[in-house]
C-alpha positions as CSV (number, residue, x, y, z in Angstrom):
1,M,105.8,104.8,130.7
2,A,103.8,107.0,128.4
3,D,105.6,109.6,126.2
4,F,103.2,112.5,127.1
5,C,100.4,113.3,129.5
6,I,97.2,115.3,128.9
7,T,96.3,117.7,131.7
8,K,93.6,120.0,130.3
9,V,91.2,120.1,127.5
10,K,89.1,122.6,125.5
11,Y,85.9,121.5,123.9
12,S,84.2,122.8,120.8
13,S,81.5,125.4,121.2
14,D,78.8,122.7,121.2
15,G,80.7,120.9,123.9
16,Q,80.8,117.6,122.0
17,H,84.4,117.3,120.8
18,I,87.8,118.2,122.2
19,E,89.6,120.8,120.0
20,W,92.7,121.5,122.0
21,L,94.8,119.7,124.6
22,A,97.3,120.8,127.2
23,V,100.1,118.2,127.0
24,R,103.3,117.7,128.9
25,E,106.2,115.4,128.2
26,E,106.5,112.5,130.7
27,L,109.9,112.7,132.3
28,E,111.6,110.3,134.6
29,K,110.5,111.9,137.9
30,T,108.2,114.8,136.7
31,V,106.4,116.2,133.7
32,G,107.6,118.8,131.3
33,T,106.3,122.3,130.3
34,E,102.7,122.6,129.2
35,R,102.1,122.9,125.4
36,L,98.8,123.5,123.7
37,V,98.2,121.2,120.7
38,Q,95.2,120.3,118.5
39,R,93.3,117.1,119.2
40,A,93.8,115.9,115.6
41,F,97.6,116.0,116.0
42,V,97.5,113.9,119.2
43,A,95.0,111.4,117.6
44,S,97.4,111.1,114.6
45,L,100.4,110.5,116.8
46,I,98.6,107.7,118.7
47,R,97.1,106.2,115.6
48,L,100.5,106.0,113.9
49,G,102.1,104.6,117.0
50,R,104.5,107.5,117.2
51,A,103.6,108.5,120.8
52,S,101.6,107.3,123.8
53,F,99.5,109.4,126.1
54,I,98.0,109.2,129.5
55,T,95.9,111.7,131.5
56,R,97.2,113.4,134.6
57,V,95.3,115.4,137.2
58,W,96.9,118.0,139.5
59,D,96.8,117.0,143.2
60,Q,96.7,120.2,145.2
61,V,97.5,118.5,148.5
62,Q,100.6,116.8,147.3
63,E,101.4,119.5,144.7
64,T,102.1,117.0,141.9
65,F,100.3,115.5,138.9
66,K,98.7,112.1,139.6
67,K,98.7,109.5,136.9
68,G,95.3,108.9,135.2
69,A,94.3,106.5,132.5
70,D,95.8,105.5,129.1
71,V,94.5,107.5,126.1
72,H,93.6,105.7,122.9
73,V,91.9,106.6,119.6
74,V,88.5,105.4,118.5
75,E,87.9,105.2,114.8
76,D,91.2,107.1,114.1
77,H,89.6,110.4,115.3
78,Y,88.2,110.4,118.8
79,L,90.4,110.4,122.0
80,S,89.2,108.3,124.9
81,T,90.2,106.7,128.1
82,D,87.2,104.4,128.0
83,R,87.4,101.5,125.6
84,N,83.7,101.4,124.8
85,N,84.4,102.7,121.2
86,S,82.0,105.6,121.7
87,K,82.3,108.1,118.8
88,R,82.8,110.9,121.2
89,D,85.9,112.4,122.9
90,N,86.1,111.2,126.5
91,L,89.0,112.0,128.7
92,G,87.2,112.0,131.9
93,S,86.9,115.1,134.0
94,L,90.1,117.0,133.1
95,P,90.2,120.7,133.8
96,L,89.3,123.1,131.0
97,I,91.9,125.2,129.2
98,K,91.3,128.9,129.8
99,S,90.3,130.4,126.4
100,A,92.7,133.3,126.9
101,L,95.6,130.8,126.5
102,L,94.4,130.1,122.9
103,A,93.9,133.8,121.9
104,S,96.4,134.9,119.3
């Protein structure tokens, strides 16, 4: 079982790289509260072997998060579910974080 799941993303203004992630703790029968964290922090946790991550997508019919793919780091920087070693963030088609959530 993974330590955390990623449920949403926010890309940079050019759309090339993930800047923020919505993550939730993986609990025994559910997932925890959503937290917004920077991509670099998650990449460091994975690279250092301190935490593991998967993706999860909300299933509106069953009203639960469905398990997605394992997340790994490419070249200590990029997050991906695809092991093709592309120098680009790739977490599939996760929903986007609404910008208002990041306003401070």
